[in-house]
C-alpha positions, 0 to 999 in steps of 0.5 A: 500500499502506498505510504500516503494510503497508509497514513490516511488509514492510520489517521482515519483509525485514530480519528474515527475508531475507538476501542470498546474499553474506552466507551460506556458499555453495559455487560450482560449475561444470565445463567439458567439452571444451577449448573451455570451459576458458578460459570456466571460468577467466574465470567463476571469476575473476569469482567470486573477485573479487566473492565471494572468501569462497565455496568452489569446486568446479570440474572440467575434462574429459575426462581422457584414457584414462579408461574413462568421461567423467571430470573432474579436480575441484578441490574443498574436499577437494582434487583428485579425479577424478569419472567420469560413471556412463554413457558419452556416446558423442559422435559429433559431431552436435548431440546431443553438446551435448544430452548434455553439458548433461545432465551438469549434473544428475549434477554438481549431485547429485554436488556436493550429496552430496560436501558431506554426506560432508564434514560440511559444516553444513546447510543446504547451499547450492550455486550453479551458474554456467555457464562462459561466465557473468561476474559484474559484481558481488556477487550480491544474491539475497534468501532465507530462510537456513534454508528449502529453496530453488531459485532460478533466472532466469525464462526469457524468450523473446519467441517463446514469451511464455506460457512459464513455466520457469526457466533453469539457467545460474545455479541456486542450491539450498539445503536439507538431507539428505533434503529436497525440494531433494535429492529434486528434485536426485536425480530430475533427475540420474537423469532426465538420466543415463537420457536420455544413455544414450537420448536422446529427440527434441528437445522444443523448437525450440532443442534441449532440455538439462538445463534442460528436464529440470529443469522437467519434474522440478519439475512432476512433483514438484509434491506437494513445492511447499509444502515449498520455495521456488521463486524465479524471478529477473529474467532480464535481471539474472541471465542477461542474454544477450550480443547477437550484436555483443558488447554486453551489457544495462546493469544486469545482474549476470550476463552469459551469453555463450552458448557454445551459439552456437558449440558447439551445432551442428557447423556453428557450431564454427569461429565466432569467438565469444565475444569476447576476455576483455578485451572481456567485462569491463564495467570495461574495455568501457564499452559499446564495440562490439568488432565481434563479430557472430554471425549 
């Protein structure tokens, strides 16, 4: 690239782009089912370590005795109860995982509109991180701070090299009331709530969840593509799947510990996975193998 173009690019990045850790952001996640409670606590600890200035909205459920699936929520407005507007009707099958993951879409839309009710300044910025994820440092995603934006890791699957979708284990959204990002969130929520009530057959071999529905919504609303920025992030940096022996990829900012290996299929629920919390912190682990193996 000619030197003048390099200089122009550097100037543009300096003037226009901001790193996510320089912006006001609300981190959100939830744990539905007790197996995920320690996962959520561990993830939030890494957020507080690396992004102590961020607001947090987090939930745990189900609340016993509630008529609908309900979570106890720690929010910017204090402690709340949020109820999914439809029953889950869990039956112990693999469909339980597919339904619970779809709660994420409703949750993200709920958080988005909750911030509006609090009269938070716009654009709103919300980042979801799966409960089983762990941060290894400050997130360094660069973006235009006023532009409608969705950012998530690009999915990588060696068995499906032509796949061009985003993952939702880390999902950042930025936008204003009534904007394209809000429309996508609301459509995603509506689609997932409808599917929770009438679950379709799996659309992918690994069992579909909220992620597949999100990609379908983005494709369906392709007329909005020029109204927002879709950032596809480096998978092995922002969604690095832990290996089955308990080791992780070097250089990753986000380790994903894949609780789905334990919770997706009923026959896997007794697996000794994931490794203990101290084995997952890079500062403690130093690439040591803790002898964990999940086949």
